[in-house]
N, CA, C and O atoms as a Maestro MAE file, in Angstrom:
{
 s_m_m2io_version
 :::
 2.0.0
}

f_m_ct {
 s_m_title
 :::
 protein
 m_atom[340] {
  # First column is atom index #
  i_m_mmod_type
  r_m_x_coord
  r_m_y_coord
  r_m_z_coord
  i_m_residue_number
  s_m_chain_name
  s_m_pdb_residue_name
  s_m_pdb_atom_name
  i_m_atomic_number
  :::
  1 25 34.205 9.787 -24.636 1 A "MET " " N  " 7
  2 3 34.003 8.958 -25.810 1 A "MET " " CA " 6
  3 2 33.659 7.532 -25.365 1 A "MET " " C  " 6
  4 15 34.331 6.960 -24.508 1 A "MET " " O  " 8
  5 25 32.616 6.977 -25.953 2 A "ALA " " N  " 7
  6 3 32.151 5.644 -25.589 2 A "ALA " " CA " 6
  7 2 32.997 4.567 -26.277 2 A "ALA " " C  " 6
  8 15 33.634 4.820 -27.299 2 A "ALA " " O  " 8
  9 25 32.990 3.369 -25.698 3 A "ASP " " N  " 7
  10 3 33.701 2.239 -26.305 3 A "ASP " " CA " 6
  11 2 33.031 1.768 -27.592 3 A "ASP " " C  " 6
  12 15 33.703 1.328 -28.525 3 A "ASP " " O  " 8
  13 25 31.706 1.863 -27.636 4 A "ILE " " N  " 7
  14 3 30.952 1.381 -28.788 4 A "ILE " " CA " 6
  15 2 30.694 2.535 -29.749 4 A "ILE " " C  " 6
  16 15 30.290 3.624 -29.341 4 A "ILE " " O  " 8
  17 25 30.935 2.277 -31.026 5 A "THR " " N  " 7
  18 3 30.621 3.239 -32.080 5 A "THR " " CA " 6
  19 2 29.714 2.552 -33.085 5 A "THR " " C  " 6
  20 15 29.994 1.444 -33.541 5 A "THR " " O  " 8
  21 25 28.619 3.230 -33.423 6 A "LEU " " N  " 7
  22 3 27.655 2.737 -34.399 6 A "LEU " " CA " 6
  23 2 27.763 3.585 -35.655 6 A "LEU " " C  " 6
  24 15 27.621 4.806 -35.603 6 A "LEU " " O  " 8
  25 25 28.013 2.935 -36.777 7 A "TYR " " N  " 7
  26 3 27.960 3.588 -38.075 7 A "TYR " " CA " 6
  27 2 26.526 3.460 -38.555 7 A "TYR " " C  " 6
  28 15 26.011 2.356 -38.732 7 A "TYR " " O  " 8
  29 25 25.886 4.606 -38.763 8 A "ASP " " N  " 7
  30 3 24.438 4.695 -38.836 8 A "ASP " " CA " 6
  31 2 24.003 5.524 -40.038 8 A "ASP " " C  " 6
  32 15 24.714 6.434 -40.466 8 A "ASP " " O  " 8
  33 25 22.838 5.205 -40.575 9 A "LEU " " N  " 7
  34 3 22.207 5.996 -41.626 9 A "LEU " " CA " 6
  35 2 20.794 6.325 -41.166 9 A "LEU " " C  " 6
  36 15 19.982 5.415 -40.992 9 A "LEU " " O  " 8
  37 25 20.479 7.598 -40.963 10 A "PRO " " N  " 7
  38 3 19.127 7.964 -40.546 10 A "PRO " " CA " 6
  39 2 18.082 7.408 -41.523 10 A "PRO " " C  " 6
  40 15 18.238 7.500 -42.740 10 A "PRO " " O  " 8
  41 25 17.036 6.842 -40.972 11 A "GLY " " N  " 7
  42 3 15.982 6.270 -41.788 11 A "GLY " " CA " 6
  43 2 16.186 4.801 -42.119 11 A "GLY " " C  " 6
  44 15 15.296 4.161 -42.680 11 A "GLY " " O  " 8
  45 25 17.350 4.261 -41.777 12 A "CYS " " N  " 7
  46 3 17.635 2.852 -42.034 12 A "CYS " " CA " 6
  47 2 16.968 2.010 -40.942 12 A "CYS " " C  " 6
  48 15 17.290 2.169 -39.764 12 A "CYS " " O  " 8
  49 25 16.043 1.116 -41.317 13 A "PRO " " N  " 7
  50 3 15.342 0.328 -40.296 13 A "PRO " " CA " 6
  51 2 16.265 -0.644 -39.551 13 A "PRO " " C  " 6
  52 15 16.025 -0.941 -38.381 13 A "PRO " " O  " 8
  53 25 17.305 -1.136 -40.207 14 A "PHE " " N  " 7
  54 3 18.231 -2.059 -39.552 14 A "PHE " " CA " 6
  55 2 19.089 -1.317 -38.528 14 A "PHE " " C  " 6
  56 15 19.394 -1.846 -37.459 14 A "PHE " " O  " 8
  57 25 19.471 -0.090 -38.868 15 A "CYS " " N  " 7
  58 3 20.208 0.757 -37.918 15 A "CYS " " CA " 6
  59 2 19.320 1.081 -36.716 15 A "CYS " " C  " 6
  60 15 19.788 1.094 -35.577 15 A "CYS " " O  " 8
  61 25 18.040 1.339 -36.973 16 A "ALA " " N  " 7
  62 3 17.107 1.651 -35.890 16 A "ALA " " CA " 6
  63 2 16.982 0.482 -34.920 16 A "ALA " " C  " 6
  64 15 16.890 0.693 -33.711 16 A "ALA " " O  " 8
  65 25 16.978 -0.754 -35.434 17 A "MET " " N  " 7
  66 3 16.898 -1.925 -34.555 17 A "MET " " CA " 6
  67 2 18.122 -1.996 -33.641 17 A "MET " " C  " 6
  68 15 18.000 -2.321 -32.460 17 A "MET " " O  " 8
  69 25 19.290 -1.695 -34.185 18 A "VAL " " N  " 7
  70 3 20.510 -1.721 -33.375 18 A "VAL " " CA " 6
  71 2 20.484 -0.602 -32.342 18 A "VAL " " C  " 6
  72 15 20.845 -0.823 -31.186 18 A "VAL " " O  " 8
  73 25 20.062 0.595 -32.738 19 A "ARG " " N  " 7
  74 3 19.960 1.707 -31.778 19 A "ARG " " CA " 6
  75 2 18.996 1.350 -30.651 19 A "ARG " " C  " 6
  76 15 19.267 1.642 -29.486 19 A "ARG " " O  " 8
  77 25 17.878 0.722 -30.990 20 A "THR " " N  " 7
  78 3 16.898 0.316 -29.987 20 A "THR " " CA " 6
  79 2 17.527 -0.652 -28.987 20 A "THR " " C  " 6
  80 15 17.334 -0.506 -27.780 20 A "THR " " O  " 8
  81 25 18.276 -1.636 -29.478 21 A "LYS " " N  " 7
  82 3 18.919 -2.610 -28.588 21 A "LYS " " CA " 6
  83 2 19.962 -1.929 -27.714 21 A "LYS " " C  " 6
  84 15 20.040 -2.217 -26.520 21 A "LYS " " O  " 8
  85 25 20.760 -1.039 -28.276 22 A "LEU " " N  " 7
  86 3 21.752 -0.299 -27.486 22 A "LEU " " CA " 6
  87 2 21.063 0.489 -26.373 22 A "LEU " " C  " 6
  88 15 21.541 0.519 -25.239 22 A "LEU " " O  " 8
  89 25 19.938 1.126 -26.702 23 A "ASP " " N  " 7
  90 3 19.198 1.901 -25.708 23 A "ASP " " CA " 6
  91 2 18.550 1.001 -24.660 23 A "ASP " " C  " 6
  92 15 18.544 1.339 -23.476 23 A "ASP " " O  " 8
  93 25 17.998 -0.150 -25.085 24 A "GLU " " N  " 7
  94 3 17.394 -1.098 -24.143 24 A "GLU " " CA " 6
  95 2 18.419 -1.577 -23.115 24 A "GLU " " C  " 6
  96 15 18.103 -1.753 -21.938 24 A "GLU " " O  " 8
  97 25 19.644 -1.784 -23.580 25 A "LEU " " N  " 7
  98 3 20.711 -2.261 -22.692 25 A "LEU " " CA " 6
  99 2 21.392 -1.116 -21.946 25 A "LEU " " C  " 6
  100 15 22.328 -1.331 -21.176 25 A "LEU " " O  " 8
  101 25 20.907 0.104 -22.186 26 A "ASP " " N  " 7
  102 3 21.419 1.307 -21.520 26 A "ASP " " CA " 6
  103 2 22.932 1.455 -21.730 26 A "ASP " " C  " 6
  104 15 23.676 1.757 -20.797 26 A "ASP " " O  " 8
  105 25 23.365 1.236 -22.971 27 A "LEU " " N  " 7
  106 3 24.787 1.326 -23.301 27 A "LEU " " CA " 6
  107 2 25.115 2.699 -23.871 27 A "LEU " " C  " 6
  108 15 24.350 3.249 -24.663 27 A "LEU " " O  " 8
  109 25 26.250 3.246 -23.467 28 A "ASP " " N  " 7
  110 3 26.750 4.474 -24.061 28 A "ASP " " CA " 6
  111 2 27.383 4.123 -25.393 28 A "ASP " " C  " 6
  112 15 28.120 3.144 -25.506 28 A "ASP " " O  " 8
  113 25 27.091 4.925 -26.394 29 A "TYR " " N  " 7
  114 3 27.690 4.695 -27.710 29 A "TYR " " CA " 6
  115 2 27.760 5.999 -28.483 29 A "TYR " " C  " 6
  116 15 26.961 6.914 -28.285 29 A "TYR " " O  " 8
  117 25 28.734 6.053 -29.361 30 A "ASP " " N  " 7
  118 3 28.860 7.173 -30.278 30 A "ASP " " CA " 6
  119 2 28.265 6.760 -31.616 30 A "ASP " " C  " 6
  120 15 28.262 5.580 -31.967 30 A "ASP " " O  " 8
  121 25 27.769 7.729 -32.350 31 A "THR " " N  " 7
  122 3 27.196 7.463 -33.657 31 A "THR " " CA " 6
  123 2 27.977 8.240 -34.716 31 A "THR " " C  " 6
  124 15 28.259 9.428 -34.560 31 A "THR " " O  " 8
  125 25 28.312 7.546 -35.780 32 A "ILE " " N  " 7
  126 3 28.888 8.193 -36.951 32 A "ILE " " CA " 6
  127 2 27.880 8.026 -38.078 32 A "ILE " " C  " 6
  128 15 27.604 6.912 -38.523 32 A "ILE " " O  " 8
  129 25 27.338 9.145 -38.529 33 A "GLU " " N  " 7
  130 3 26.346 9.127 -39.592 33 A "GLU " " CA " 6
  131 2 27.070 8.988 -40.933 33 A "GLU " " C  " 6
  132 15 27.966 9.771 -41.249 33 A "GLU " " O  " 8
  133 25 26.675 7.994 -41.704 34 A "VAL " " N  " 7
  134 3 27.298 7.762 -43.003 34 A "VAL " " CA " 6
  135 2 26.468 8.437 -44.100 34 A "VAL " " C  " 6
  136 15 25.260 8.619 -43.945 34 A "VAL " " O  " 8
  137 25 27.112 8.803 -45.194 35 A "PRO " " N  " 7
  138 3 26.369 9.411 -46.308 35 A "PRO " " CA " 6
  139 2 25.431 8.397 -46.970 35 A "PRO " " C  " 6
  140 15 25.632 7.188 -46.860 35 A "PRO " " O  " 8
  141 25 24.416 8.901 -47.649 36 A "ARG " " N  " 7
  142 3 23.486 8.024 -48.370 36 A "ARG " " CA " 6
  143 2 24.197 7.269 -49.493 36 A "ARG " " C  " 6
  144 15 23.947 6.083 -49.704 36 A "ARG " " O  " 8
  145 25 25.071 7.951 -50.204 37 A "ALA " " N  " 7
  146 3 25.754 7.341 -51.351 37 A "ALA " " CA " 6
  147 2 26.815 6.355 -50.870 37 A "ALA " " C  " 6
  148 15 27.719 6.724 -50.120 37 A "ALA " " O  " 8
  149 25 26.701 5.109 -51.302 38 A "HIS " " N  " 7
  150 3 27.675 4.088 -50.908 38 A "HIS " " CA " 6
  151 2 29.091 4.489 -51.295 38 A "HIS " " C  " 6
  152 15 30.042 4.165 -50.583 38 A "HIS " " O  " 8
  153 25 29.243 5.185 -52.405 39 A "SER " " N  " 7
  154 3 30.575 5.569 -52.880 39 A "SER " " CA " 6
  155 2 31.269 6.555 -51.944 39 A "SER " " C  " 6
  156 15 32.483 6.739 -52.029 39 A "SER " " O  " 8
  157 25 30.516 7.184 -51.061 40 A "LYS " " N  " 7
  158 3 31.087 8.167 -50.136 40 A "LYS " " CA " 6
  159 2 31.233 7.627 -48.714 40 A "LYS " " C  " 6
  160 15 31.575 8.380 -47.802 40 A "LYS " " O  " 8
  161 25 30.983 6.353 -48.517 41 A "ARG " " N  " 7
  162 3 31.040 5.752 -47.177 41 A "ARG " " CA " 6
  163 2 32.432 5.201 -46.879 41 A "ARG " " C  " 6
  164 15 32.583 4.030 -46.531 41 A "ARG " " O  " 8
  165 25 33.422 6.035 -47.015 42 A "THR " " N  " 7
  166 3 34.803 5.584 -46.856 42 A "THR " " CA " 6
  167 2 35.128 5.199 -45.414 42 A "THR " " C  " 6
  168 15 35.887 4.257 -45.188 42 A "THR " " O  " 8
  169 25 34.567 5.912 -44.436 43 A "LYS " " N  " 7
  170 3 34.866 5.591 -43.034 43 A "LYS " " CA " 6
  171 2 34.392 4.196 -42.658 43 A "LYS " " C  " 6
  172 15 35.141 3.421 -42.062 43 A "LYS " " O  " 8
  173 25 33.164 3.879 -43.002 44 A "VAL " " N  " 7
  174 3 32.632 2.557 -42.646 44 A "VAL " " CA " 6
  175 2 33.328 1.461 -43.457 44 A "VAL " " C  " 6
  176 15 33.502 0.346 -42.965 44 A "VAL " " O  " 8
  177 25 33.720 1.765 -44.676 45 A "GLU " " N  " 7
  178 3 34.426 0.773 -45.486 45 A "GLU " " CA " 6
  179 2 35.813 0.482 -44.909 45 A "GLU " " C  " 6
  180 15 36.269 -0.660 -44.946 45 A "GLU " " O  " 8
  181 25 36.481 1.497 -44.380 46 A "GLN " " N  " 7
  182 3 37.789 1.297 -43.753 46 A "GLN " " CA " 6
  183 2 37.678 0.393 -42.535 46 A "GLN " " C  " 6
  184 15 38.568 -0.416 -42.272 46 A "GLN " " O  " 8
  185 25 36.597 0.528 -41.801 47 A "VAL " " N  " 7
  186 3 36.410 -0.234 -40.568 47 A "VAL " " CA " 6
  187 2 35.955 -1.663 -40.839 47 A "VAL " " C  " 6
  188 15 36.425 -2.601 -40.196 47 A "VAL " " O  " 8
  189 25 35.035 -1.828 -41.795 48 A "SER " " N  " 7
  190 3 34.385 -3.132 -41.973 48 A "SER " " CA " 6
  191 2 34.687 -3.822 -43.291 48 A "SER " " C  " 6
  192 15 34.377 -5.003 -43.450 48 A "SER " " O  " 8
  193 25 35.281 -3.118 -44.235 49 A "GLY " " N  " 7
  194 3 35.549 -3.714 -45.521 49 A "GLY " " CA " 6
  195 2 34.365 -3.705 -46.468 49 A "GLY " " C  " 6
  196 15 34.437 -4.270 -47.559 49 A "GLY " " O  " 8
  197 25 33.274 -3.067 -46.060 50 A "GLN " " N  " 7
  198 3 32.083 -2.967 -46.902 50 A "GLN " " CA " 6
  199 2 31.372 -1.649 -46.603 50 A "GLN " " C  " 6
  200 15 31.715 -0.961 -45.642 50 A "GLN " " O  " 8
  201 25 30.391 -1.302 -47.417 51 A "THR " " N  " 7
  202 3 29.755 0.012 -47.261 51 A "THR " " CA " 6
  203 2 28.352 -0.048 -46.669 51 A "THR " " C  " 6
  204 15 27.709 0.990 -46.507 51 A "THR " " O  " 8
  205 25 27.872 -1.230 -46.347 52 A "GLY " " N  " 7
  206 3 26.545 -1.359 -45.755 52 A "GLY " " CA " 6
  207 2 26.545 -0.952 -44.294 52 A "GLY " " C  " 6
  208 15 27.581 -0.985 -43.630 52 A "GLY " " O  " 8
  209 25 25.394 -0.572 -43.803 53 A "VAL " " N  " 7
  210 3 25.203 -0.249 -42.393 53 A "VAL " " CA " 6
  211 2 23.997 -1.020 -41.894 53 A "VAL " " C  " 6
  212 15 23.145 -1.402 -42.696 53 A "VAL " " O  " 8
  213 25 23.900 -1.259 -40.605 54 A "PRO " " N  " 7
  214 3 24.755 -0.775 -39.529 54 A "PRO " " CA " 6
  215 2 26.047 -1.575 -39.400 54 A "PRO " " C  " 6
  216 15 26.159 -2.715 -39.851 54 A "PRO " " O  " 8
  217 25 27.012 -0.924 -38.764 55 A "VAL " " N  " 7
  218 3 28.286 -1.530 -38.393 55 A "VAL " " CA " 6
  219 2 28.626 -0.990 -37.017 55 A "VAL " " C  " 6
  220 15 28.407 0.189 -36.739 55 A "VAL " " O  " 8
  221 25 29.166 -1.854 -36.146 56 A "ILE " " N  " 7
  222 3 29.644 -1.358 -34.857 56 A "ILE " " CA " 6
  223 2 31.104 -1.731 -34.653 56 A "ILE " " C  " 6
  224 15 31.627 -2.683 -35.231 56 A "ILE " " O  " 8
  225 25 31.730 -0.932 -33.801 57 A "THR " " N  " 7
  226 3 33.019 -1.285 -33.226 57 A "THR " " CA " 6
  227 2 32.829 -1.226 -31.719 57 A "THR " " C  " 6
  228 15 32.004 -0.461 -31.220 57 A "THR " " O  " 8
  229 25 33.588 -2.027 -31.001 58 A "ASP " " N  " 7
  230 3 33.521 -2.040 -29.536 58 A "ASP " " CA " 6
  231 2 34.945 -2.189 -29.015 58 A "ASP " " C  " 6
  232 15 35.490 -3.293 -28.979 58 A "ASP " " O  " 8
  233 25 35.535 -1.084 -28.616 59 A "GLU " " N  " 7
  234 3 36.917 -1.093 -28.146 59 A "GLU " " CA " 6
  235 2 37.088 -1.933 -26.886 59 A "GLU " " C  " 6
  236 15 38.165 -2.481 -26.649 59 A "GLU " " O  " 8
  237 25 36.045 -2.039 -26.081 60 A "ALA " " N  " 7
  238 3 36.140 -2.786 -24.822 60 A "ALA " " CA " 6
  239 2 36.378 -4.278 -25.052 60 A "ALA " " C  " 6
  240 15 37.007 -4.945 -24.231 60 A "ALA " " O  " 8
  241 25 35.871 -4.800 -26.176 61 A "THR " " N  " 7
  242 3 35.987 -6.235 -26.428 61 A "THR " " CA " 6
  243 2 36.779 -6.561 -27.688 61 A "THR " " C  " 6
  244 15 36.940 -7.731 -28.033 61 A "THR " " O  " 8
  245 25 37.271 -5.541 -28.375 62 A "GLY " " N  " 7
  246 3 38.074 -5.768 -29.563 62 A "GLY " " CA " 6
  247 2 37.283 -6.007 -30.835 62 A "GLY " " C  " 6
  248 15 37.852 -6.432 -31.840 62 A "GLY " " O  " 8
  249 25 35.993 -5.745 -30.814 63 A "VAL " " N  " 7
  250 3 35.182 -5.892 -32.024 63 A "VAL " " CA " 6
  251 2 35.478 -4.699 -32.924 63 A "VAL " " C  " 6
  252 15 35.334 -3.544 -32.523 63 A "VAL " " O  " 8
  253 25 35.889 -5.003 -34.138 64 A "ASP " " N  " 7
  254 3 36.294 -3.949 -35.065 64 A "ASP " " CA " 6
  255 2 35.592 -4.123 -36.398 64 A "ASP " " C  " 6
  256 15 36.072 -4.848 -37.269 64 A "ASP " " O  " 8
  257 25 34.459 -3.461 -36.557 65 A "GLY " " N  " 7
  258 3 33.763 -3.482 -37.834 65 A "GLY " " CA " 6
  259 2 32.791 -4.621 -38.015 65 A "GLY " " C  " 6
  260 15 32.813 -5.281 -39.054 65 A "GLY " " O  " 8
  261 25 31.929 -4.878 -37.029 66 A "MET " " N  " 7
  262 3 30.925 -5.947 -37.141 66 A "MET " " CA " 6
  263 2 29.712 -5.435 -37.926 66 A "MET " " C  " 6
  264 15 29.067 -4.477 -37.499 66 A "MET " " O  " 8
  265 25 29.390 -6.065 -39.075 67 A "PRO " " N  " 7
  266 3 28.200 -5.685 -39.836 67 A "PRO " " CA " 6
  267 2 27.009 -6.576 -39.493 67 A "PRO " " C  " 6
  268 15 27.110 -7.483 -38.666 67 A "PRO " " O  " 8
  269 25 25.896 -6.304 -40.137 68 A "GLU " " N  " 7
  270 3 24.672 -7.109 -40.046 68 A "GLU " " CA " 6
  271 2 23.939 -6.894 -38.723 68 A "GLU " " C  " 6
  272 15 24.426 -7.268 -37.657 68 A "GLU " " O  " 8
  273 25 22.769 -6.288 -38.817 69 A "SER " " N  " 7
  274 3 22.004 -5.941 -37.623 69 A "SER " " CA " 6
  275 2 21.721 -7.149 -36.733 69 A "SER " " C  " 6
  276 15 21.837 -7.041 -35.513 69 A "SER " " O  " 8
  277 25 21.356 -8.289 -37.304 70 A "SER " " N  " 7
  278 3 21.034 -9.452 -36.468 70 A "SER " " CA " 6
  279 2 22.270 -9.940 -35.707 70 A "SER " " C  " 6
  280 15 22.166 -10.331 -34.545 70 A "SER " " O  " 8
  281 25 23.431 -9.919 -36.354 71 A "ASP " " N  " 7
  282 3 24.670 -10.314 -35.672 71 A "ASP " " CA " 6
  283 2 25.025 -9.329 -34.569 71 A "ASP " " C  " 6
  284 15 25.460 -9.723 -33.487 71 A "ASP " " O  " 8
  285 25 24.836 -8.044 -34.851 72 A "ILE " " N  " 7
  286 3 25.146 -7.007 -33.858 72 A "ILE " " CA " 6
  287 2 24.241 -7.157 -32.641 72 A "ILE " " C  " 6
  288 15 24.713 -7.109 -31.505 72 A "ILE " " O  " 8
  289 25 22.952 -7.336 -32.873 73 A "ILE " " N  " 7
  290 3 21.994 -7.466 -31.771 73 A "ILE " " CA " 6
  291 2 22.315 -8.700 -30.932 73 A "ILE " " C  " 6
  292 15 22.286 -8.642 -29.702 73 A "ILE " " O  " 8
  293 25 22.617 -9.806 -31.588 74 A "GLU " " N  " 7
  294 3 22.986 -11.028 -30.865 74 A "GLU " " CA " 6
  295 2 24.244 -10.794 -30.023 74 A "GLU " " C  " 6
  296 15 24.306 -11.199 -28.862 74 A "GLU " " O  " 8
  297 25 25.236 -10.141 -30.614 75 A "TYR " " N  " 7
  298 3 26.471 -9.829 -29.891 75 A "TYR " " CA " 6
  299 2 26.183 -8.950 -28.670 75 A "TYR " " C  " 6
  300 15 26.689 -9.216 -27.580 75 A "TYR " " O  " 8
  301 25 25.381 -7.916 -28.851 76 A "LEU " " N  " 7
  302 3 25.075 -7.011 -27.737 76 A "LEU " " CA " 6
  303 2 24.348 -7.739 -26.615 76 A "LEU " " C  " 6
  304 15 24.650 -7.526 -25.440 76 A "LEU " " O  " 8
  305 25 23.391 -8.601 -26.967 77 A "GLU " " N  " 7
  306 3 22.661 -9.368 -25.952 77 A "GLU " " CA " 6
  307 2 23.588 -10.313 -25.207 77 A "GLU " " C  " 6
  308 15 23.535 -10.410 -23.981 77 A "GLU " " O  " 8
  309 25 24.445 -11.015 -25.958 78 A "GLU " " N  " 7
  310 3 25.351 -11.978 -25.320 78 A "GLU " " CA " 6
  311 2 26.413 -11.279 -24.465 78 A "GLU " " C  " 6
  312 15 26.810 -11.801 -23.424 78 A "GLU " " O  " 8
  313 25 26.868 -10.118 -24.894 79 A "THR " " N  " 7
  314 3 27.957 -9.433 -24.214 79 A "THR " " CA " 6
  315 2 27.469 -8.535 -23.079 79 A "THR " " C  " 6
  316 15 28.116 -8.452 -22.035 79 A "THR " " O  " 8
  317 25 26.347 -7.871 -23.274 80 A "TYR " " N  " 7
  318 3 25.914 -6.860 -22.301 80 A "TYR " " CA " 6
  319 2 24.532 -7.118 -21.715 80 A "TYR " " C  " 6
  320 15 24.078 -6.345 -20.871 80 A "TYR " " O  " 8
  321 25 23.853 -8.176 -22.135 81 A "GLY " " N  " 7
  322 3 22.513 -8.447 -21.646 81 A "GLY " " CA " 6
  323 2 22.489 -8.926 -20.205 81 A "GLY " " C  " 6
  324 15 23.534 -9.208 -19.619 81 A "GLY " " O  " 8
  325 25 21.301 -9.016 -19.638 82 A "ASP " " N  " 7
  326 3 21.116 -9.431 -18.255 82 A "ASP " " CA " 6
  327 2 21.565 -10.856 -17.995 82 A "ASP " " C  " 6
  328 15 21.895 -11.205 -16.862 82 A "ASP " " O  " 8
  329 25 21.582 -11.687 -19.035 83 A "ASP " " N  " 7
  330 3 21.931 -13.096 -18.853 83 A "ASP " " CA " 6
  331 2 23.427 -13.357 -18.880 83 A "ASP " " C  " 6
  332 15 23.858 -14.507 -18.793 83 A "ASP " " O  " 8
  333 25 24.244 -12.274 -19.002 84 A "THR " " N  " 7
  334 3 25.691 -12.483 -18.995 84 A "THR " " CA " 6
  335 2 26.146 -12.849 -17.603 84 A "THR " " C  " 6
  336 15 25.704 -12.266 -16.613 84 A "THR " " O  " 8
  337 25 27.017 -13.801 -17.539 85 A "ALA " " N  " 7
  338 3 27.470 -14.259 -16.210 85 A "ALA " " CA " 6
  339 2 28.936 -14.058 -16.047 85 A "ALA " " C  " 6
  340 15 29.491 -14.384 -14.998 85 A "ALA " " O  " 8
  :::
 }
 m_bond[339] {
  # First column is bond index #
  i_m_from
  i_m_to
  i_m_order
  :::
  1 1 2 1
  2 2 3 1
  3 3 4 2
  4 3 5 1
  5 5 6 1
  6 6 7 1
  7 7 8 2
  8 7 9 1
  9 9 10 1
  10 10 11 1
  11 11 12 2
  12 11 13 1
  13 13 14 1
  14 14 15 1
  15 15 16 2
  16 15 17 1
  17 17 18 1
  18 18 19 1
  19 19 20 2
  20 19 21 1
  21 21 22 1
  22 22 23 1
  23 23 24 2
  24 23 25 1
  25 25 26 1
  26 26 27 1
  27 27 28 2
  28 27 29 1
  29 29 30 1
  30 30 31 1
  31 31 32 2
  32 31 33 1
  33 33 34 1
  34 34 35 1
  35 35 36 2
  36 35 37 1
  37 37 38 1
  38 38 39 1
  39 39 40 2
  40 39 41 1
  41 41 42 1
  42 42 43 1
  43 43 44 2
  44 43 45 1
  45 45 46 1
  46 46 47 1
  47 47 48 2
  48 47 49 1
  49 49 50 1
  50 50 51 1
  51 51 52 2
  52 51 53 1
  53 53 54 1
  54 54 55 1
  55 55 56 2
  56 55 57 1
  57 57 58 1
  58 58 59 1
  59 59 60 2
  60 59 61 1
  61 61 62 1
  62 62 63 1
  63 63 64 2
  64 63 65 1
  65 65 66 1
  66 66 67 1
  67 67 68 2
  68 67 69 1
  69 69 70 1
  70 70 71 1
  71 71 72 2
  72 71 73 1
  73 73 74 1
  74 74 75 1
  75 75 76 2
  76 75 77 1
  77 77 78 1
  78 78 79 1
  79 79 80 2
  80 79 81 1
  81 81 82 1
  82 82 83 1
  83 83 84 2
  84 83 85 1
  85 85 86 1
  86 86 87 1
  87 87 88 2
  88 87 89 1
  89 89 90 1
  90 90 91 1
  91 91 92 2
  92 91 93 1
  93 93 94 1
  94 94 95 1
  95 95 96 2
  96 95 97 1
  97 97 98 1
  98 98 99 1
  99 99 100 2
  100 99 101 1
  101 101 102 1
  102 102 103 1
  103 103 104 2
  104 103 105 1
  105 105 106 1
  106 106 107 1
  107 107 108 2
  108 107 109 1
  109 109 110 1
  110 110 111 1
  111 111 112 2
  112 111 113 1
  113 113 114 1
  114 114 115 1
  115 115 116 2
  116 115 117 1
  117 117 118 1
  118 118 119 1
  119 119 120 2
  120 119 121 1
  121 121 122 1
  122 122 123 1
  123 123 124 2
  124 123 125 1
  125 125 126 1
  126 126 127 1
  127 127 128 2
  128 127 129 1
  129 129 130 1
  130 130 131 1
  131 131 132 2
  132 131 133 1
  133 133 134 1
  134 134 135 1
  135 135 136 2
  136 135 137 1
  137 137 138 1
  138 138 139 1
  139 139 140 2
  140 139 141 1
  141 141 142 1
  142 142 143 1
  143 143 144 2
  144 143 145 1
  145 145 146 1
  146 146 147 1
  147 147 148 2
  148 147 149 1
  149 149 150 1
  150 150 151 1
  151 151 152 2
  152 151 153 1
  153 153 154 1
  154 154 155 1
  155 155 156 2
  156 155 157 1
  157 157 158 1
  158 158 159 1
  159 159 160 2
  160 159 161 1
  161 161 162 1
  162 162 163 1
  163 163 164 2
  164 163 165 1
  165 165 166 1
  166 166 167 1
  167 167 168 2
  168 167 169 1
  169 169 170 1
  170 170 171 1
  171 171 172 2
  172 171 173 1
  173 173 174 1
  174 174 175 1
  175 175 176 2
  176 175 177 1
  177 177 178 1
  178 178 179 1
  179 179 180 2
  180 179 181 1
  181 181 182 1
  182 182 183 1
  183 183 184 2
  184 183 185 1
  185 185 186 1
  186 186 187 1
  187 187 188 2
  188 187 189 1
  189 189 190 1
  190 190 191 1
  191 191 192 2
  192 191 193 1
  193 193 194 1
  194 194 195 1
  195 195 196 2
  196 195 197 1
  197 197 198 1
  198 198 199 1
  199 199 200 2
  200 199 201 1
  201 201 202 1
  202 202 203 1
  203 203 204 2
  204 203 205 1
  205 205 206 1
  206 206 207 1
  207 207 208 2
  208 207 209 1
  209 209 210 1
  210 210 211 1
  211 211 212 2
  212 211 213 1
  213 213 214 1
  214 214 215 1
  215 215 216 2
  216 215 217 1
  217 217 218 1
  218 218 219 1
  219 219 220 2
  220 219 221 1
  221 221 222 1
  222 222 223 1
  223 223 224 2
  224 223 225 1
  225 225 226 1
  226 226 227 1
  227 227 228 2
  228 227 229 1
  229 229 230 1
  230 230 231 1
  231 231 232 2
  232 231 233 1
  233 233 234 1
  234 234 235 1
  235 235 236 2
  236 235 237 1
  237 237 238 1
  238 238 239 1
  239 239 240 2
  240 239 241 1
  241 241 242 1
  242 242 243 1
  243 243 244 2
  244 243 245 1
  245 245 246 1
  246 246 247 1
  247 247 248 2
  248 247 249 1
  249 249 250 1
  250 250 251 1
  251 251 252 2
  252 251 253 1
  253 253 254 1
  254 254 255 1
  255 255 256 2
  256 255 257 1
  257 257 258 1
  258 258 259 1
  259 259 260 2
  260 259 261 1
  261 261 262 1
  262 262 263 1
  263 263 264 2
  264 263 265 1
  265 265 266 1
  266 266 267 1
  267 267 268 2
  268 267 269 1
  269 269 270 1
  270 270 271 1
  271 271 272 2
  272 271 273 1
  273 273 274 1
  274 274 275 1
  275 275 276 2
  276 275 277 1
  277 277 278 1
  278 278 279 1
  279 279 280 2
  280 279 281 1
  281 281 282 1
  282 282 283 1
  283 283 284 2
  284 283 285 1
  285 285 286 1
  286 286 287 1
  287 287 288 2
  288 287 289 1
  289 289 290 1
  290 290 291 1
  291 291 292 2
  292 291 293 1
  293 293 294 1
  294 294 295 1
  295 295 296 2
  296 295 297 1
  297 297 298 1
  298 298 299 1
  299 299 300 2
  300 299 301 1
  301 301 302 1
  302 302 303 1
  303 303 304 2
  304 303 305 1
  305 305 306 1
  306 306 307 1
  307 307 308 2
  308 307 309 1
  309 309 310 1
  310 310 311 1
  311 311 312 2
  312 311 313 1
  313 313 314 1
  314 314 315 1
  315 315 316 2
  316 315 317 1
  317 317 318 1
  318 318 319 1
  319 319 320 2
  320 319 321 1
  321 321 322 1
  322 322 323 1
  323 323 324 2
  324 323 325 1
  325 325 326 1
  326 326 327 1
  327 327 328 2
  328 327 329 1
  329 329 330 1
  330 330 331 1
  331 331 332 2
  332 331 333 1
  333 333 334 1
  334 334 335 1
  335 335 336 2
  336 335 337 1
  337 337 338 1
  338 338 339 1
  339 339 340 2
  :::
 }
}
């Protein structure tokens, strides 16, 4: 089981951007596919307090329920990118 978990919806362009960044950084991650209906997205709501995706958790750094693709991508670059020192 990977430290990073992505709450994902197939066909979501924002989720695709996060998956692309995870793959570019060669990071292992698990994916939890959320239902299309927001009312049925109980798992992601428990983690993040909202039903939108993408959302990630990262057990290695204590990130628990980070939403917003741009914030996630920035976090991944700062935490796991080549420029980390």
